[in-house]
N, C-alpha and C positions, 0 to 999 in steps of 0.2 A: 202841659199834661194832656194825655190823650183821654178820650172819653172812657175807654176800657180800663186805663190806669186809675181814672178817678172811681169808677164803680167797684174795682177791686180795693181800693184804698177805703171805701165806704164799708165794706164788709167787716174790716177790722175796728171801726170806729164805734164807741159806746154812744148810747143814747143819753143826751143831756136833758133831764127832766124839766128842768127850768125854762129852757128854750122851747121845749115841746109844749108845755103848758101855755106859754104865751102865744103860740100859733093855734093850738087847739081852742083857746078861748077866742081868737079872731076868726077862725074857719070852720073847723068841725073836729069832732072827737073819733072819727072813724077812719084815721089815716093809717096806711100800711107802714111796715116796718122801713121800707126804702125810704119813704118821705120822711119818716122820724129821723133816719140816719142822715139825711141830706140837710135837714134843718139843724141838726145837733153839730154838724161839722161846719156850718155855715157862719164861722166867726167873722170871716171876711170873704170877699169875693175871690172865686177860683176861675182862672181863665183855662179853657179846653182848647183843644185843636178845632179847626173849622170855625173859627171866631165865635164860639159858644161861650157863655160866661154864667157860672152857677152864681145866683143871686146871694148876696150876704144875709144874715138873719135879719138885719135892720131894714133891707130892701124887701125882704118877704113880708114883714110885719107892716111897712109903710106902702106897700105895693098899690092898695086901693087909692090912697092920696095921691101918690107920685106918678102913677100910670093913668089916673082918672078912669078906672074900670072898677065896677062893684063885683069883685071877684067872688065874694062869699054869697051874694044874691044868685050869681051864675053857677054856684057850685064847684069852683075850682080855686087852686091854689098855684100861683106862678112860683116856678122854681128855676128855669134857666133861660137866659136871654140868648136868643139864636141871631139877633141883628135884624134890621129892617122891621122893627116893631112886631116881630114874632118872639113868642115865649113858649117853652114846653111847660105845660101845666098838667097837674093832676086832678081829674074830675071826681070830687069825693061823693057824687050821687051815683054814679054807675061804675066807679072803680077803674076808669079807664085814663089812658094818656093822650094828649094831642098836642099839636101846635096850635096857637091862637094869636091871631093878629090884633094888637089893642087898638088899631085905627079903625078897620072895618068890622072888628069883632068877628072876624071870619074863623072858623074851625075846620082844621084840615089835618091830615095824616094821623087819624084816630088809631090807636094801637092798645094792646093790652098791657104792655110793659113799657117801662122807660127805656129798657135795653134796645128795643126795636127803633125808637126814635133817635138814639145816639149812635147807631150804626153809620 
């Protein structure tokens, strides 16, 4: 599936309040609709073109433990694995999107929308 096809499919997806509440309890309650739809549709991993992988709900919920990064403390929620320890994350403190390397904790390619990172 291409990134464009994935985003288009999200537009038709309903928000799953049970999943959303689990993520809100872990991360933050000020998440935008696109994050809510990504989490709601994350029953299992979705593989995108360019070796990107949308994390499953369980991976999002267990990210701090599995990836050894305190995402909540850093104000971000990981959503897409880009390979090479890079993840597309949403920063819920300043409502931005960026790539984050979990090894060096480097932030790069900060954008205002996920669409710009998936191009």
